[in-house]
N, C-alpha and C positions, 0 to 999 in steps of 0.2 A: 460430604464428598461431592454432592452435586454442585455446590457453589465453588469448590476447589476446581472442579473440571471446567466450569464456566469461566473462572478467572484465568485458568492456565491455557485454555484452548487458543486464545488469541494472544497470550502472554502480555496483556495490557496490565502489567504488574503495577500495583499502587506504590506510592512513595515510601510506604513502610517496609517494603521488601528490599532485599539486597542480593545482588548477584555475586557469587564468588569469582575471583579472578583465577584464570588458569595459570599454571606456573610458566615462567619464561622458558623458552626453548631456544637456545642459541643456534642459529642457522638451521633450525628445524631438526637438529641432530640429537638423538637420545643416547645412543651408545654405538660403538663401532658396528657398522652394517645395519643399523636400525634407523628408520626415518619416518617422520610424521607424514601422513597423507593429507593433502589439502584438497578442497573442491577443485582447485585449478588442476591438480594432478589427475583427478578422476575424469574431468571433462576434456583434458588434452590428450588422453590416451589415444594412440593411433596416429598422433602427429609425427612428423618426420624428425623434429628436433628433440634432442635429449631423450631418446628412447631408453627405457630401462625395463628389465624383466623382473617381476616381483613374485615373491611367494607370500601369499596373504596369511597372516597369523589367524588361527581359528579361535583364539581366545575371545570370549565375549566382552564387548565394550572396550576393546583395546584399540586405540586410534593409531596404531603404527604397524608397519609391515617390514619384513626383512628383505634386504637387497641381496640378490644372488649374482648380480653383475657389479661392475665397478660403479660405486655411487657417484652421483652428480648432484649439484645444488638444485633444489626445486625451482621451477620456473617462477619468475617474478614479472612485474609489469613495469619495469624500470625503463625499458627502451620502447621506441615507437613500434618496432616489429613485434615485440612481445605483447604490447597492448592490442595490436591488430589481431594477433592470434587469439588472445583471450576474448576480444570483442566478437570474433567469429564463433568461437566455441560457446559463448554465453547467449548469443542472439542479439548482440548490440551492433550498432553502426560505428560507435566510437566509445572507447573508455578514456576518460580524461586523465591528464597528468595530475599529480598531487599538487594542490594549491600551497604555495609557500606559507610558512607559519606567520610571517609578518604582515600578510594581507588581511585586512579587516573587512567586516561586512559593510562598513561605511565607505571603504575604498571602492567597493563594487557598486554600491548604490550611487555614489557620486558620478559614475560614468553613464548612468541612465539619463536619457532626455527627460526634462521636466514634464513634457507633454504626456508621458505615459502614466503620470499620477493624476491627471485631470479627470474629474467625473463629468460625464456627458449624460444628462437626463434623457435625451432622445434615444441614445444608444442603449441606456439601461432599460427603458421601457420597451424598446424594440426586442430586447432579449426576453422580456416577459411575454410579449406577443408571440414570439417564435415558440416558446414553450407551451403556452396555452393552446395555440393553434395545433401544434404537432400532437399534443396530448389528446385534444378533442378528436383529431383525425384518427388517432390510435384507437380510441374507444369506438368510433364509428366502424373501423375495420374489424374490431373484435365482434361487434354486433352483426355485421354482414358476412363475415368470412365463413366459408365452409370449414368443417372441423379440421381438414388436412392443411389449411392455411393459417389456422390459429397460432401455431408457434411463431410464424412470421409477424403476425399482428401483435403478439405478446412482446416479441423482441423490439419492435418499433416503439410500442407504448412504454415499455420499461426503460428504453433509452430516452424517450421524450420526458418522462417524469424525473429522470436523473437531471435534466435541465432545471427542474424546479429546485432540486437540491443545490445546484450551482448558483442559482439566483439567491437563495437563502444564505449560501456560503459567502457571496459578495456582501450581503447585508451585514453578516456577522463581522466581516473585516472592515466595515465602514467604507466600502468602496462602491456602493450602489447609488447612494443619494447623499446630498449635503444635509438633508433633513433626517436627523437620527431617529425621530419618532416614526417617520415613514419607513426607515430601514427595519425597525423592530416589528412593525405591523406586517410589512411585506415578507420579511424573513419567517415570521411565525406562520403566516398563511401558506407560504411556499412549502414549508415542511409538513403541513397538516396531512396532505394526501399520502405521505410516507409514514404517518404516525410517528414522526421524529420530533421530540421536544427541542425547540430552537435554543433556548437559553442554556440548558445543560450541555448541548453539543457545542455551543459557542465558547463556553468556559473551558471545556476540555480541549477543544481545537486550538484555542489560544496557547495552551501549554505545549501542544504539539509543535507549534511554530517557535515557541521560545526554547524548546529543548529537543529539536529535531535530531533523531538518531543518537540521543543520549540514553544510555542504559538506565532502566528503571523509570526515568522521569518522562520520556516521550510517551504520550497517551495514544499513539497509533501503533502500528505493528512493531513488535519487539521479537528478537530471537527467543526461542524457548529457553528458560533458565535451566541449567543442568540439574539443579536439585529438584525441580519440579518433575523433570523427565524421569528421574530415578526414584521418585517418592513412593509410587505404588504401581503395580501392573495395570490396574484398571485405568488410572489416570494416564499412564503412558500410552495405552491403546487409544484413549480418547484424543490425546494430543496428536498422535500419528494420523488419525482420521481427520482431525481438524486442520492440520497443516498439510494434509495430503489431498485426498479426493474432494473434500468439501470446502477446501480453502477459498474457492471463488464465491462462496456464500458465508464466509466466516464473519463478515461485517454484521450479520444478524446477531451473533453472539456478543459482539461489541456493543451493538445497539441496546441489547437487554442489560448487559452488565454495567455499562458506564452511565446511563442517562436517567435511571428511575430511582436510584438510591440516594436519598438526601444526605446520608452520612458521607458521601464522596465529595461533598462540596463545602466550601468555606462558609462560615456564618453570614458573611456579607453577600453571598450569592444565593442563599436559600430562598429568599422571597421571590426573586425573579424565576428561579427554577420552579417553584410551586405554581406560578402563573402559567408557565409553559406546559407543565404537566396537566394542569386543569384544562388547557386548550386541547391537548392531545386526547385526554380521556373524554372530553365533550364530543370531539369528532368521532371517536369510537362509539360512544353511547348513542349518538344521533345518526351519524353517517352510515355506519355498518347496518343497523336495523333497517334504515331506509333502502339500502341496496338490496338487502335480503327480502324486504317486503315487495320490492318491484320485480326482482329477477330470481329470487330464491337463493338457497345456499350455494348451488352450483354456479349461479350467476355471480355471487360474491367471489367465488374462486376464479371465475372466468374474467371478470372485469376489474377486480382489485388485487387478489392474491398473486396471480401469475405476473402481472406487470410489476408488482412490488418485489417479487423474487428476481425479475429482470433488473430492476434498479439495484438490488443488492449484489447481483453478479457484477455490475459495473463498479459499484462502490468498493467491493473487495478487490476487483482486478486493478482498478486505477490506483488504489491506495498501496497495494503491494508492489506494483511496478514502479511507483514514484520513488520508493526508498529501499528496495530490497534487491540485492545482487550479491554474488559471492565476494566481489571485490569492494563492496561498500560496508565499512565497519560501523558498528554501534560502539560508542566509547563511554567509559565512566566519566563522571562529572569533572574529575580533576585532570583529565586528558582531553576533554572535549573542546573543540574550536568552532565557534559559530559560523565563520565564513566557510570553513572546510565542510561543515555539516550541510549548510544550505546550498553551496555551489557544487562541491564534489559529491555530496551525499544525496542529491536529488537527480532524478532521471527525466529527461525530456523524451516522450514517446509519441510518435505519430500513429494515429488511427485512421480508418477510412473517413472520408470527408463528411459523410452524413452523420457519423458519430461526433466528430469535432463540432459540427454546426449545432446539433441538438444538445450537446453537453457544454456549449459555450467555451470551448478551448481550455477546459480545466486541465488537460494534459500538457499544455504548454506551461510546464510546472516549475521550471527553474526560476524564472522571474518572480513567480508568486512566492517563492521562498526567500528570494532576496528582499522583497517587500510585499507583504500581504495587502498593502493599500493600493496596489495596481489593479484597476478594474479588469474584469475578464476580457472586455473588448479591446484592451490595450496590451494584452499579454504578448501577442505576436510581435508588435513593434518593440517591446522591451526585450523579447528573446533575440531579435535581430541585433540589437545593441550589445547584448551580452555575448553573442557569438563573435561580433567584431572585436570586442575588447578582451574577452575571457574565454573564447571558444575552445582553446586547447585544454582547458580544465573541466570541460563539461562531459557528461555521460549522455549519449544520444542513442535512440533506438526507434525502430518501426515495429509495431506489434507483430509478433510472429510466434509460432508454436515452440521454437527452440527457447525463446526468452521465457515463456511460461513454464516449459518443462524444467529449465534450470532452476527457477524460483521454487517450483513445487516439489522437486526431487532432491535439491541440494541445500537450500537455505532454511535450516531447521534449528539446531541447538547451538547456543552461544559458545564461542571459544575465542579467547583473546588473541591467540596466534593466527588462527585460520578464519576468523570471523564467524563461520558457520561449520558445523559438522552434520552431515546427513544422518537421518534416523537409521538407515540401514547399515551404517558403520558402527553405531552404538548398540543397536538391538536388531540384528538381521533377522532373527527368528520371529520377531513381532512386526516386521516392516513390510508385510505382504502388500498393503495398499500402495507403498512407494514402489515396490517391485512392479506392481500392476501398472502404475503410471509410467514408469520407464519403458515398459513394453508397449503400452497402448497409445501414449501421446506421440503425435508426429514429431519429427526432428527437423522440420523445415525452418531455415533461417529467413531473414528478410530478403 
């Protein structure tokens, strides 16, 4: 049961699992006077257009409601006006048009300037200097700050050490240095303070890029499979908590589940995985006791654990914002389109400047999914090019509470027609954590 909960909490389902398809629903109509409720309908309530009065069915886990007024077609995102309304309700600046089926990933890549693919050793090592300096400053702040300023010191240090992850991320994509041995060494060292095994992460992350937003096969965030949600009450409660209040730290579960089990890797990958695991365990065996010896258990919590939790807050937040929204679908392999998944299915989100600097522009994310070989310091130039040539197809946001509230209270269980069904529609009596988030989280847009 424990392993099933761990696997299901982040829905990083392995390739051996399959998601059932929901039945086709023509025009969202089930029977005369009965209509499917989409996240769009829920979030657009109170808008002046297409108002309807509904009587909600009390049946458990029934995703439809009866209309007591003249029925109208559910809102779509086919027009510019409708996309603007949805963008406002979801916390986006722009929801992109659907990319035509005949556009390929190569078509998009061919419009990028060649300079954005060039590796610059000076810029690469400058990013290392920024991260090392900011992390050292964070540790100094933790050592000197009075207790009431420690949360600020932890927030800074956790963000700074996230920059280490981004450096290792560039190394894994072969966009840090022209010397591949240097990349492997730097990537491994950059991941060590996070006790993250470099090679296991690299193998899994490559599959995320190859199968972005593909059901089952994407190794990052997946919608909750319906059969997992309905499998047992205990598992369902754990999933609701995981995708609800603790979602900003759900990457910890992903870290545990995906990176330490040799059976999750191909035979050709196992030896490199073992080397990375040995490095991580050596760091834990030597580094942690040294920290405890110098500053005690509370010092280990103060100097290592709290910044590490800060890193996982950003890891979880960045990852879910990159590819999760009510209008962004996960598709089965036979319907998946690479260009649509990478351009339409990836979100560019602006954060405060100090976060962008410390995290090396990792959230300028659309060009990174068009080509992972673009170094982090060239992502902004690549993004400008994409906006010039493909801007109307892109999803753009500035981080805000409404964006987070939408993701955390709506984007839950997979459904082919609606993309996501919220937990509180399927199991309202067990969804108190989601009800709490709806009441407690601010609804401020950008």
